KOLMI-589800 format. One line per 10 residues: for each residue x, y, z of N, C-alpha, C. Coordinates in Angstrom, 3 decimals. Each point is the difference from the previous one (the first is absolute). Example, Ala and Ser with C-alpha at 12.3 -4.5 7.8 and 13.67 -1.06 7.14 Angstrom:
% KOLMI-589800
13.190:-5.690:7.800:-0.890:1.190:0.000:0.900:1.200:0.000; -0.350:1.050:-0.720:0.820:1.190:0.060:-0.770:1.090:0.730
% end
This chain:
% KOLMI-589800
100.358:71.932:87.757:-0.345:0.586:1.306:0.516:1.443:0.049; -0.770:0.917:0.584:0.463:1.449:-0.089:0.689:0.481:1.272; 0.050:-1.005:0.947:0.644:0.446:1.319:1.060:-0.953:0.472; 1.198:0.554:0.236:1.099:-0.762:0.560:0.387:0.591:1.387; -0.238:-0.748:1.152:0.335:0.626:1.340:1.546:0.245:0.080; 0.391:1.066:0.502:1.448:0.291:0.144:0.609:-0.540:1.349; 1.267:-0.406:-0.051:0.581:-0.482:1.252:-0.766:-1.143:0.669; -0.518:-0.919:-0.806:-0.902:-0.881:0.621:0.726:-0.945:0.995; 1.094:-0.623:-0.366:0.839:-0.818:0.868:0.353:0.642:1.242; 0.599:1.174:0.012:0.413:0.685:1.184:-1.267:0.349:0.904
-1.064:0.279:-0.582:-1.260:0.293:0.719:-0.464:-1.231:0.729; 0.023:-1.205:-0.624:-0.421:-1.149:0.665:1.006:-0.380:1.131; 1.279:0.181:-0.178:0.914:-0.317:1.051:-0.176:1.021:1.208; -0.298:1.239:-0.231:-0.278:0.924:1.094:-1.288:-0.251:0.652; -1.102:-0.353:-0.705:-1.307:-0.241:0.557:-0.062:-1.244:0.667; 0.717:-1.072:-0.531:0.233:-1.290:0.552:-1.452:-0.604:0.382; -0.839:-0.275:-0.960:-1.283:-0.590:0.311:0.031:-1.328:0.671; -0.785:-0.221:1.098:-0.069:-1.238:0.661:-1.337:-0.613:0.223; -0.168:-1.321:-0.069:-1.269:-0.567:0.029:-0.868:0.537:1.188; -1.273:0.143:-0.272:-0.959:0.543:0.933:0.035:1.457:0.374
0.940:0.755:-0.723:0.014:1.465:0.194:-1.079:0.765:-0.818; -0.197:1.212:0.497:-0.832:0.933:-0.820:0.834:1.117:-0.443; 0.147:0.222:-1.230:0.811:1.023:-0.520:-0.781:0.907:-0.994; 0.479:1.239:-0.073:-0.666:1.004:-0.784:0.801:0.582:-1.173; -0.565:-0.163:-1.200:0.571:0.787:-1.258:-0.898:1.239:-0.111; 0.521:1.056:0.636:-0.790:1.224:0.146:0.011:0.786:-1.169; 0.637:-0.314:-1.072:0.081:0.689:-1.359:-0.170:-1.144:-0.995; -1.095:-0.538:-0.113:-0.319:-1.285:-0.870:0.454:0.123:-1.348; -0.502:1.157:-0.712:0.410:0.228:-1.364:-0.275:-1.137:-0.956; 1.050:-0.681:-0.633:-0.295:-0.997:-0.878:0.046:-1.472:0.692
0.244:0.012:1.358:-0.145:-1.150:0.706:1.228:-0.958:-0.049; 1.064:0.474:-0.522:1.265:-0.795:-0.097:0.650:-0.396:1.316; -0.061:0.893:0.975:0.566:-0.255:1.351:-0.990:-0.989:0.818; -1.325:0.232:-0.173:-1.027:-0.857:0.666:0.124:-1.330:-0.409; 0.092:-0.230:-1.384:-0.037:-1.450:-0.474:1.303:-0.646:0.501; 1.164:0.638:-0.079:1.344:-0.565:0.542:-0.057:-0.298:1.443; -0.712:0.808:0.745:0.085:-0.227:1.470:-0.946:-1.212:0.231; -1.153:-0.087:-0.669:-0.853:-1.216:0.125:0.748:-1.213:-0.397; 0.901:0.028:-0.959:0.641:-1.166:-0.575:1.159:-0.271:0.990; 0.481:0.877:0.730:1.188:-0.204:0.935:-0.365:-0.826:1.236
-1.109:0.181:0.440:-0.403:-0.648:1.321:-1.484:-0.220:0.148; -0.351:-0.835:0.744:-1.550:-0.257:0.253:-0.508:1.008:1.019; -0.109:1.278:-0.500:-0.286:1.222:0.775:-1.192:0.507:-0.578; -0.557:1.074:0.680:-1.126:0.772:-0.571:0.521:1.469:-0.396; -0.488:0.465:-0.935:0.416:1.310:-0.542:-1.234:0.883:-0.276; 0.090:1.186:0.436:-0.958:1.065:-0.294:0.533:1.068:-0.866; -0.775:0.317:-1.051:0.368:1.013:-1.018:-0.758:1.229:0.310; 0.616:1.121:-0.119:-0.592:1.295:0.153:0.339:0.905:-1.231; -1.001:0.604:-0.669:0.384:0.981:-1.000:-1.222:0.872:-0.228; 0.330:1.278:-0.417:-1.145:0.966:-0.187:-0.445:0.013:-1.469
0.806:-0.595:-0.858:-0.252:0.072:-1.489:-1.010:-1.080:-0.251; -1.138:0.410:-0.620:-1.157:-0.935:-0.346:0.495:-1.112:-0.739; 0.841:0.279:-0.970:0.503:-1.099:-0.881:0.846:-1.094:0.727; 0.842:0.530:0.956:0.811:-0.948:0.848:-1.017:-0.782:0.935; -1.022:0.602:0.576:-0.983:-0.653:0.675:-0.639:-1.103:-0.691; -0.359:0.209:-1.224:-0.533:-1.054:-0.835:0.905:-1.079:-0.254; 1.255:0.276:-0.167:1.007:-1.011:-0.154:0.155:-0.888:1.341; -0.058:0.672:1.119:0.094:-0.614:1.298:-1.093:-0.854:0.302; -1.266:0.356:-0.361:-1.254:-0.806:0.204:0.163:-1.256:-0.950; 0.544:-0.036:-1.088:0.270:-0.998:-0.875:0.899:-1.001:0.789
1.077:0.516:0.548:1.004:-0.844:0.704:-0.793:-0.615:1.150; -0.799:0.739:0.727:-0.651:-0.534:1.159:-0.940:-1.196:-0.453; -0.652:0.057:-1.207:-0.765:-1.093:-0.436:0.887:-1.217:-0.227; 1.203:0.183:-0.520:0.941:-1.085:-0.205:0.550:-0.682:1.231; 0.330:0.870:0.969:0.694:-0.449:1.172:-0.787:0.434:1.314; -0.401:-0.898:0.731:-0.783:0.326:1.322:0.911:0.620:1.033; 1.358:-0.110:-0.208:0.823:0.637:1.099:0.338:1.390:-0.327; -0.728:0.553:-0.929:0.200:1.501:-0.407:-1.263:0.723:0.250; 0.022:1.210:0.455:-1.122:0.939:0.003:0.368:1.402:-0.540; -0.934:0.531:-0.696:0.240:1.382:-0.636:-0.773:1.007:0.762
0.571:1.055:0.388:-0.777:1.172:0.647:0.284:1.248:-0.762; -1.116:0.714:-0.417:0.174:1.361:-0.612:0.428:0.934:1.088; 1.034:0.837:-0.339:0.363:1.102:0.935:1.400:0.459:-0.267; 0.350:1.073:0.670:1.330:0.607:-0.095:0.996:-0.759:0.937; 1.186:-0.147:-0.279:0.894:-0.659:0.810:0.296:0.838:1.271; -0.224:1.343:-0.070:0.208:0.819:1.102:-1.187:-0.252:1.078; -1.062:-0.571:-0.418:-1.081:-0.350:0.874:-0.019:-1.505:0.275; 1.045:-0.615:0.208:0.126:-1.409:0.215:-0.838:-0.419:1.257; -0.010:0.725:1.092:-0.648:-0.609:1.179:-1.496:-0.038:-0.210; -0.614:0.887:-0.651:-1.499:-0.005:-0.233:-0.217:-1.128:-1.167
0.858:0.016:-0.964:-0.247:-1.038:-1.104:0.077:-1.398:0.621; 0.916:-0.304:0.934:0.202:-1.291:0.561:-1.165:-0.277:0.962; -0.449:0.974:0.835:-1.078:-0.211:0.926:-1.209:-0.347:-0.644; -0.178:0.533:-1.217:-1.252:-0.347:-0.837:-0.206:-1.527:-0.263; 1.144:-0.713:0.081:-0.095:-1.493:-0.190:0.412:-0.706:1.224; 0.037:0.714:1.174:0.149:-0.735:1.262:1.441:-0.223:0.409; 0.878:0.766:-0.618:1.485:-0.158:0.265:0.458:1.169:0.829; 0.761:-0.253:1.106:0.649:1.050:0.768:1.485:0.011:-0.012; 0.606:-1.239:-0.015:1.342:-0.168:0.011:0.459:-0.864:-1.186; 1.172:0.169:-0.570:0.524:-0.798:-1.022:1.472:-0.351:0.318
0.602:-0.811:-0.935:1.339:-0.521:0.234:0.975:0.612:-1.076; -0.534:0.724:-0.875:0.904:0.737:-0.974:-0.821:0.865:-0.938; 0.752:1.080:-0.375:-0.673:1.004:-0.987:0.988:0.317:-0.994; -0.346:-0.052:-1.246:0.929:0.436:-1.093:-0.682:1.172:-0.757; 0.844:1.051:-0.273:-0.497:1.234:-0.747:0.890:0.058:-1.192; -0.651:-0.075:-1.175:0.825:0.193:-1.291:-0.529:1.301:-0.435; 0.716:1.063:0.037:-0.486:1.301:-0.180:0.054:0.421:-1.458; -0.527:1.100:-0.313:0.071:0.517:-1.387:-1.169:-0.471:-0.881; 0.133:-0.073:-1.263:-1.000:-0.308:-0.951:0.224:-1.366:-0.646; -1.049:-0.725:-0.269:0.088:-1.377:-0.619:0.102:0.059:-1.446
0.564:-1.097:-0.506:0.038:-0.091:-1.555:-1.416:0.150:-0.533; -1.006:-0.596:0.596:-1.385:0.053:-0.526:-0.424:1.454:-0.180; 0.287:0.816:1.056:-0.362:1.399:0.006:0.833:0.763:-1.154; 1.334:-0.278:-0.134:0.758:0.704:-0.935:-0.502:-0.366:-1.442; -0.317:-1.236:-0.217:-0.254:-0.426:-1.353:-1.545:0.306:-0.485; -0.832:0.457:0.919:-1.372:0.361:-0.361:0.009:1.424:-0.350; -0.084:0.348:-1.268:0.111:1.406:-0.511:-1.163:0.778:0.607; -1.205:-0.573:0.156:-1.086:0.723:0.600:0.082:0.455:1.446; 1.099:-0.555:0.780:0.200:0.407:1.325:0.882:1.319:0.090; 0.696:0.249:-1.012:0.780:1.202:-0.095:1.195:0.046:0.896
0.661:-1.266:0.338:1.159:0.145:0.807:1.288:0.157:-0.844; -0.039:-0.425:-1.267:1.230:0.015:-0.732:0.006:1.015:-1.204; 1.190:0.478:-0.206:0.329:0.884:-1.121:0.189:-0.781:-1.302; 0.132:-1.427:0.200:0.286:-0.790:-1.180:-1.280:-0.332:-0.701; -1.101:0.118:0.630:-1.411:-0.372:-0.616:-0.841:1.315:0.085; -0.516:0.521:-1.089:-0.703:1.179:0.062:-1.403:-0.355:0.551; -0.441:0.857:0.990:-1.237:-0.173:0.663:-0.416:1.197:0.795; -1.055:-0.107:0.785:-0.418:1.282:0.862:1.031:0.008:1.181; 0.303:1.288:0.396:0.900:0.111:1.152:-0.716:-0.186:1.236; -0.121:-1.285:0.441:-0.791:-0.413:1.167:0.802:-0.253:1.101
0.715:-1.209:0.002:0.965:-0.482:1.084:-0.694:-0.272:1.292; -1.251:-0.098:0.120:-0.635:-0.395:1.246:-0.036:-1.575:0.232; 0.571:-0.425:0.994:-0.012:-1.429:0.328:-1.321:-0.448:0.314; -0.820:0.694:0.758:-1.364:-0.302:0.322:-1.054:0.461:-0.922; 0.292:0.693:-1.000:-0.895:0.668:-0.937:-1.023:0.938:0.772; 0.472:0.521:1.100:-0.860:0.892:0.735:0.845:1.263:0.347; -0.746:1.142:0.159:0.684:1.281:0.344:0.588:0.580:-1.136; 0.731:1.231:0.214:0.601:0.879:-1.068:1.104:-0.831:-0.774; -0.036:0.192:-1.327:1.047:-0.689:-0.834:1.153:0.809:-0.098; 1.089:-0.599:-0.667:1.202:0.835:-0.336:-0.288:1.241:-0.766
-0.929:-0.120:-0.828:-0.355:1.274:-0.932:-0.626:0.966:0.841; -0.701:-0.329:0.971:-0.569:1.102:0.950:1.105:0.606:0.780; 0.965:-0.816:0.485:1.155:0.462:0.715:0.773:1.012:-0.914; 0.201:-0.339:-1.232:0.814:0.865:-0.842:-0.682:1.409:-0.182; -1.216:0.011:-0.006:-0.737:1.193:-0.170:-0.220:0.888:1.256; 0.012:-0.799:1.188:-0.224:0.729:1.228:1.304:0.623:0.649; 1.104:-0.570:-0.153:1.165:0.456:0.669:0.653:1.201:-0.751; 0.538:0.867:0.755:0.712:1.148:-0.664:1.417:-0.512:-0.326; 0.672:0.954:-0.564:1.349:-0.411:-0.656:0.903:-0.458:1.134; 0.078:0.727:1.060:0.795:-0.304:1.231:-0.355:-1.368:0.517
-1.170:-0.255:0.154:-0.523:-1.287:0.549:0.344:-1.094:-0.930; -0.186:0.068:-1.245:0.514:-0.957:-0.941:1.517:-0.240:0.027; 0.758:1.041:0.110:1.375:-0.241:0.044:0.457:-0.715:1.294; -0.673:0.415:1.083:0.301:-0.730:1.245:-0.357:-1.514:-0.035; -1.121:-0.184:-0.630:-0.428:-1.390:-0.185:0.931:-0.812:-0.817; 0.344:0.561:-1.099:0.859:-0.790:-0.955:1.445:-0.113:0.733; 0.395:0.926:0.813:1.385:-0.131:0.580:-0.053:-0.976:1.197; -1.041:0.006:0.765:-0.149:-0.802:1.198:-0.336:-1.466:-0.256; -0.989:-0.300:-0.930:-0.413:-1.278:-0.208:0.661:-0.643:-1.209; 0.328:0.901:-0.931:0.585:-0.624:-1.248:1.530:0.239:0.019
0.577:0.790:0.842:1.373:0.229:0.030:0.417:0.489:-1.308; -0.837:0.823:-0.635:0.206:0.453:-1.479:1.020:1.287:0.152; 1.198:-0.109:-0.573:1.077:0.972:0.071:-0.550:1.324:-0.682; -0.797:-0.051:-1.022:-0.498:1.177:-0.628:-1.480:0.356:0.324; -0.380:-0.169:1.268:-1.322:0.078:0.341:-0.579:1.454:-0.242; 0.801:0.982:0.133:-0.542:1.413:-0.196:-0.248:0.267:-1.479; 0.870:-0.557:-0.883:-0.133:0.229:-1.333:-1.381:-0.760:-0.547; -0.102:-1.238:0.572:-1.157:-0.756:-0.451:-1.238:0.635:0.423; -0.042:0.448:1.308:-1.271:0.633:0.551:-0.384:1.244:-0.761; 1.032:0.773:-0.321:-0.353:1.261:-0.770:-0.468:-0.400:-1.361
0.518:-0.991:-0.698:-0.506:-0.396:-1.318:-1.507:-0.485:0.114; -0.255:-0.800:1.056:-1.399:-0.400:0.173:-0.969:1.039:0.272; 0.394:0.983:0.795:-0.919:1.163:0.408:-0.272:0.826:-1.399; 1.139:0.177:-0.681:-0.226:0.758:-1.274:-0.843:-0.625:-0.965; 0.176:-1.331:-0.124:-0.883:-0.709:-1.002:-1.400:-0.020:0.445; -0.262:-0.359:1.334:-1.414:-0.140:0.490:-0.879:1.317:-0.097; 0.756:1.092:-0.127:-0.832:1.238:-0.102:-0.683:0.097:-1.267; 0.380:-0.835:-1.047:-0.687:0.133:-1.330:-0.775:-1.357:-0.282; 0.448:-1.016:0.715:-0.735:-1.367:-0.299:0.198:-0.903:1.237; -1.088:-0.602:0.453:0.014:-0.901:1.120:0.800:-1.308:-0.486
0.776:-0.512:0.976:0.671:-1.341:-0.224:-1.017:-1.105:0.161; -0.056:-0.921:-1.020:-1.028:-1.090:0.093:0.577:-1.300:-0.265; 1.213:-0.013:-0.861:0.460:-1.289:-0.423:1.418:-0.155:0.512; 0.430:-1.266:0.407:1.405:-0.195:0.390:1.038:0.284:-1.048; -0.221:-0.249:-1.244:1.028:0.301:-1.027:0.271:1.501:-0.114; -1.173:0.804:0.069:0.119:1.453:0.028:0.843:0.500:1.110; -0.236:-0.489:1.222:0.763:0.366:1.192:1.532:-0.364:-0.123; 0.281:-1.264:-0.487:1.268:-0.458:-0.156:0.832:0.858:-0.987; -0.702:0.403:-1.076:0.679:0.833:-1.045:0.342:1.450:0.588; -0.846:0.525:0.837:0.327:1.259:0.598:1.019:-0.080:1.002
0.160:-1.056:0.795:1.052:-0.132:0.868:1.369:-0.230:-0.751; -0.048:-0.744:-1.158:1.241:-0.203:-0.696:0.414:1.195:-0.549; -0.787:0.877:-0.546:0.343:1.309:-0.636:0.638:0.838:0.998; -0.480:-0.097:1.266:0.472:0.956:1.069:1.403:-0.407:0.567; 0.366:-1.233:-0.107:1.281:-0.459:0.509:1.247:0.172:-0.923; 1.039:0.439:0.666:1.227:0.118:-0.838:0.939:-1.241:-0.037; -0.367:-0.973:0.939:0.894:-1.173:0.053:-0.811:-1.036:0.723; 0.423:-1.254:-0.274:-0.711:-1.096:0.773:0.903:-1.253:-0.151; -0.157:-0.978:0.836:0.928:-1.138:0.039:-0.250:-0.874:-1.269; 1.076:-0.557:-0.581:-0.198:-0.835:-1.204:-0.853:-1.285:0.373
-0.890:-0.229:-0.775:-0.806:-1.270:0.301:-1.219:0.282:0.858; -0.140:1.246:0.503:-1.174:0.190:0.826:-0.790:1.187:-0.667; -1.265:-0.211:-0.187:-0.887:0.956:-0.597:-0.020:1.269:0.816; 0.130:1.217:-0.597:-0.037:1.303:0.765:-1.142:0.158:0.885; -1.154:-0.663:-0.312:-1.104:0.251:0.952:-0.107:-0.946:1.172; 0.932:-0.936:0.090:-0.089:-1.063:1.050:-0.169:0.596:1.463; 0.871:0.960:0.457:-0.207:0.479:1.225:-1.192:0.799:0.329; -0.393:0.832:-1.009:-1.242:0.867:0.213:-1.267:-0.965:0.115; -0.069:-1.043:-0.840:-1.132:-0.930:0.143:-0.019:-0.728:1.323; 1.319:-0.366:0.495:0.109:-0.692:1.265:-0.572:1.004:1.064
0.368:1.296:-0.002:-0.317:0.944:1.006:-1.572:0.257:0.008; -0.574:0.051:-1.144:-1.441:0.195:-0.027:-0.831:-1.258:0.445; 0.558:-1.199:-0.272:-0.643:-1.198:0.449:0.078:-0.123:1.479; 1.126:0.306:0.703:0.150:-0.077:1.327:-0.757:1.013:0.760; -0.200:1.212:-0.559:-0.819:1.047:0.587:-1.419:-0.343:-0.094; -0.537:-0.444:-1.150:-1.453:-0.350:-0.138:-0.355:-1.019:0.973; 0.850:-1.037:0.259:-0.306:-1.123:0.818:0.464:0.143:1.463; 0.599:1.161:0.339:0.615:0.097:1.336:0.820:-1.117:0.392; 0.899:-0.433:-0.830:0.733:-1.189:0.295:0.938:0.032:1.144; 0.630:1.221:0.280:0.834:0.021:1.212:-0.889:-0.011:1.278
-1.219:0.633:-0.067:-0.837:-0.046:1.066:-0.503:-1.391:0.362; -0.328:-0.732:-1.129:-0.378:-1.362:0.257:1.089:-0.873:0.564; 1.257:0.196:-0.479:1.142:-0.786:0.588:0.103:0.389:1.568; -0.061:1.190:0.278:0.240:0.469:1.379:-1.078:-0.777:0.787; -1.317:0.065:-0.349:-1.080:-0.665:0.803:0.210:-1.431:0.143; 0.460:-0.655:-1.155:0.208:-1.486:0.028:1.119:-0.388:0.892; 1.050:0.754:-0.083:1.167:-0.306:1.022:-0.444:0.096:1.433; -0.655:1.088:0.340:-0.495:0.149:1.392:-0.986:-1.095:0.412; -0.779:-0.458:-0.987:-1.030:-0.975:0.296:0.671:-1.353:0.216; 1.136:-0.275:-0.706:0.574:-1.318:0.002:0.525:-0.335:1.430
0.453:0.952:0.785:0.471:-0.288:1.403:-1.176:-0.692:0.739; -1.175:0.555:-0.071:-1.088:-0.658:0.851:-0.615:-1.208:-0.666; 0.225:-0.191:-1.277:-0.638:-1.133:-0.714:0.832:-1.282:0.013; 1.307:0.136:0.109:0.885:-1.130:0.095:0.045:-0.618:1.317; 0.031:-1.309:-0.024:0.275:-0.793:1.219:1.528:-0.035:0.250; 0.472:-0.322:1.142:1.336:-0.076:0.338:0.634:-0.972:-1.025; 1.104:0.284:-0.483:0.731:-0.725:-1.191:-0.763:0.082:-1.286; -0.975:0.964:-0.101:-0.594:0.235:-1.224:0.971:0.913:-0.992; -0.158:-0.172:-1.220:0.960:0.508:-0.874:-0.567:1.132:-0.852; 0.617:1.110:-0.179:-0.346:1.082:-0.897:1.004:0.107:-1.139
-0.486:-0.128:-1.249:0.916:0.053:-1.203:-0.551:1.106:-0.909; 0.785:0.936:-0.358:-0.335:1.122:-0.828:0.941:-0.040:-1.257; -0.659:0.193:-1.095:0.721:0.233:-1.268:-0.294:1.363:-0.513; 0.985:0.885:-0.036:-0.283:1.378:-0.365:0.644:0.283:-1.269; -0.552:0.998:-0.893:0.628:0.377:-1.191:0.426:1.615:-0.023; -0.172:0.509:1.024:0.169:1.499:0.071:0.947:0.324:1.285; 0.883:0.797:-0.234:0.908:0.168:1.152:-0.599:0.617:1.309; -1.124:0.657:-0.267:-0.609:0.703:1.218:-0.792:-1.180:0.838; -0.515:-0.916:-0.793:-0.754:-1.199:0.601:1.090:-0.745:0.693; 1.163:-0.337:-0.561:1.009:-0.678:0.591:0.581:0.607:1.330
0.221:1.286:-0.126:0.306:0.731:1.304:-0.980:-0.095:1.151; -1.263:0.058:-0.448:-1.071:0.027:0.926:0.043:-1.416:0.794; 0.142:-1.112:-0.794:0.056:-1.403:0.576:1.204:0.030:0.885; 1.239:0.419:-0.371:1.203:-0.132:0.788:-0.189:0.846:1.273; -0.427:1.205:-0.044:-0.276:0.816:1.120:-0.896:-0.543:1.025; -1.200:-0.582:-0.572:-0.945:-0.605:0.839:0.476:-1.107:0.916; 0.732:-0.980:-0.757:0.344:-1.170:0.677:1.305:0.392:0.986; 0.816:0.949:-0.385:1.037:0.445:0.893:-0.638:0.595:1.307; -1.134:0.744:-0.195:-0.613:0.535:1.163:-0.638:-1.065:0.882; -0.535:-0.962:-0.585:-0.736:-0.997:0.744:1.045:-0.927:0.651
1.284:-0.222:-0.591:0.963:-0.740:0.592:0.955:0.761:0.981; -0.145:1.263:0.045:0.804:0.783:0.850:1.243:0.519:-0.546; 0.218:-0.231:-1.279:1.239:0.249:-0.608:0.114:1.567:-0.239; -1.071:0.693:0.077:0.104:1.498:-0.253:0.285:0.848:1.213; 0.211:-0.708:1.121:0.131:0.728:1.175:1.487:0.448:0.157; 0.309:1.065:-0.615:1.313:0.521:0.146:0.484:0.392:1.315; 1.137:-0.254:0.513:0.399:0.517:1.250:0.820:1.236:-0.031; -0.325:1.032:0.802:0.685:1.184:-0.050:0.274:0.417:1.417; 1.320:0.486:0.222:0.214:0.503:1.414:-0.700:1.223:0.397; -0.513:0.687:-1.073:-0.799:1.311:0.274:-1.425:-0.227:0.292
-0.573:-1.207:-0.045:-1.318:-0.323:0.238:-0.133:-1.043:1.213; -1.096:0.189:0.738:-0.253:-0.939:1.050:-0.193:-1.412:-0.566; 0.457:-1.066:0.644:-0.244:-1.410:-0.505:-1.491:-0.239:-0.241; -0.343:-0.783:-1.031:-1.301:-0.255:-0.325:-0.415:-1.348:0.623; -1.240:-0.123:0.274:-0.494:-1.220:0.525:0.265:-1.142:-0.922; 0.501:-1.139:0.474:0.240:-1.168:-0.863:-1.296:-0.742:-0.205; -0.456:-0.125:-1.215:-1.188:-0.712:-0.320:0.276:-1.254:-0.738; -0.660:-1.077:0.321:0.282:-1.415:-0.639:-0.455:0.214:-1.436; 0.959:-0.465:-0.942:-0.348:0.180:-1.431:-1.259:-0.887:-0.349; -0.736:0.597:-0.794:-1.344:-0.734:-0.388:0.252:-0.717:-1.324
0.973:0.331:-0.813:0.487:-0.599:-1.126:1.572:-0.090:-0.143; 0.484:-0.972:-0.643:1.461:-0.214:-0.259:0.131:-0.289:-1.501; 1.078:0.533:-0.504:0.271:-0.253:-1.458:0.306:-1.479:-0.228; -0.568:-0.464:-1.048:0.486:-1.375:-0.651:0.798:0.210:-1.207; -0.349:1.108:-0.839:0.603:0.372:-1.150:0.057:1.495:0.051; 1.129:0.534:0.497:0.097:1.379:0.094:0.681:0.595:-1.262; 1.082:-0.580:-0.414:0.577:0.375:-1.238:-0.874:-0.390:-1.231; -0.240:0.956:-0.920:-0.988:-0.358:-1.009:0.531:-1.057:-0.906; -1.032:-0.809:-0.336:0.127:-1.024:-1.027:-0.436:0.453:-1.273; 0.754:-0.052:-1.081:-0.331:0.446:-1.345:0.019:-1.118:-1.041
-0.678:0.231:-1.117:-0.116:-1.003:-0.893:1.341:-0.409:-0.616; 0.018:-1.186:-0.426:1.354:-0.458:-0.696:-0.019:0.450:-1.434; 1.256:-0.032:-0.626:0.134:0.453:-1.348:-1.017:-0.748:-0.983; -0.085:-1.317:0.274:-0.894:-0.831:-0.793:-1.474:0.421:0.127; -0.381:0.313:1.244:-1.439:0.443:0.169:-0.267:1.245:-0.650; 1.007:1.000:0.018:-0.202:1.318:-0.552:-0.127:-0.124:-1.551; 0.823:-1.014:-0.629:-0.035:-0.138:-1.310:-1.311:-0.644:-0.460; -0.584:-0.848:0.870:-1.254:-0.691:-0.272:-1.173:0.929:0.155; 0.115:0.865:1.089:-1.098:0.763:0.523:0.618:1.371:0.265; 0.092:1.002:-0.910:0.557:1.204:0.260:-0.701:0.849:1.143
-1.175:-0.241:0.295:-0.736:0.662:1.064:0.570:-0.403:1.436; 0.904:-1.015:0.015:0.575:-0.365:1.347:1.271:0.837:0.273; 0.339:0.773:-0.942:1.299:0.870:0.146:0.030:0.757:1.291; -1.076:0.695:0.310:0.080:0.857:1.189:-0.579:-0.601:1.189; -0.333:-1.247:0.068:-0.571:-0.762:1.155:1.011:-0.192:1.091; -0.483:0.302:1.257:0.842:0.009:1.164:-0.855:-0.796:1.039; 0.505:-1.056:0.606:-0.653:-0.880:0.969:0.680:0.242:1.388; -0.881:0.181:0.936:0.515:0.028:1.531:-1.130:-0.845:0.792; 0.525:-0.518:1.078:-0.873:-0.766:0.826:0.297:0.119:1.439; -1.063:-0.206:0.897:0.234:-0.031:1.334:-0.952:-0.897:0.828
0.301:-0.334:1.196:-0.692:-1.015:0.739:-0.534:0.746:1.347; -1.281:-0.294:0.277:-0.582:0.434:1.224:0.416:-0.669:1.278; 0.334:0.660:0.941:0.395:-0.618:1.319:-1.298:-0.119:0.766; 0.154:-0.453:1.324:-1.153:-0.116:0.816:-0.194:1.195:0.873; 0.704:1.107:-0.229:-0.129:1.188:0.818:-1.279:0.628:-0.194; -0.700:0.301:1.102:-1.315:0.791:-0.104:-1.204:-0.901:-0.335; 0.203:-1.431:-0.007:-1.043:-0.797:-0.391:-0.371:-0.765:1.191; -1.251:0.191:0.535:-0.414:-0.777:1.113:-0.560:-1.418:-0.306; -0.135:-0.799:0.860:-0.515:-1.395:-0.197:-1.522:0.075:-0.472; -0.768:1.113:0.420:-1.336:0.095:-0.516:-0.148:0.649:-1.363
1.175:0.343:-0.588:0.022:0.632:-1.230:0.181:-0.908:-1.291; 0.211:-1.353:0.427:0.286:-0.879:-1.081:-1.287:-0.425:-0.551; -0.536:0.899:-0.867:-1.401:-0.100:-0.532:-0.165:-1.045:-0.986; -1.295:-0.269:-0.242:-0.469:-1.033:-1.031:0.616:0.199:-1.384; 0.363:-1.079:-0.537:0.409:0.096:-1.379:-0.899:-0.598:-1.094; -1.126:-0.356:0.431:-0.990:-0.611:-0.820:-0.550:1.003:-0.941; -0.712:-0.376:-1.018:-0.667:0.948:-0.833:-1.332:-0.501:-0.407; -0.834:1.056:-0.239:-1.369:-0.275:-0.536:0.143:0.006:-1.511; -0.959:-0.486:-0.686:0.040:0.022:-1.423:0.006:1.485:-0.518; 1.022:0.299:-0.788:0.175:1.272:-0.513:-1.072:0.348:-1.052
-0.411:1.345:-0.107:-0.928:0.432:-0.871:0.484:-0.108:-1.429
% end
């Protein structure tokens, strides 16, 4: 099997599947979370993914288990994806961010520097590729991208090397790009490929991953029923900060009191933390699955604030396409 879901036991504990509930695995990927949720309780699970290969895996699972439905789409567009099968409210949502093992291991997808392939990195196989982005951005834009999304300490040097090289030959293969990045860097962490952070930044930019997360978090407030659970597993510090700040804002924890400002109106919290301090992988899991090393789990619960009795909408679904 090419995919091992990270932090599986903590995810199930935070999501707490219950009989009769409707839960959403909004980043289906390899299906590890969805299968575990279905096994944990007599519930219904909806999978969402924009990757055609993941959608195919999800449709296979749907044929195996009638309690599962697969819906093609972006997790940032959860409301429209769920409405397409007649669902308006759910009891839980899990987001497993980043890239799946299936994507990393497929050389033709261009996500990994470990397997030579085209510089693609598109999760949906639509729109501009990472190679297009490399050619379009100027040196300053590339440096900003590598610094902000990759947290690459030598972002400027790498951007300069890429721009100098592309002046004579277009980047087309992942091995070529990885070699240029490695030659530009003066130092890197032992055990980590020099191209890791640059590839991460390109992938996140091509797929608008921070934008997707922002839209998904905002949508979760209206999609979750009272006592509905939101569980997020992040692999990037910017994603983890976004989740923390979002739930802090929804719970009222971000309302700092200052004697220099007029008192702010007290608003009932729409979410409360259930797992605020991040849960990380155990040493055994990291040894077994090195990709779990940077995983961080947080979870929150929807309150009944702002939900009227007429808003407890239908949770049935029509047959998914």
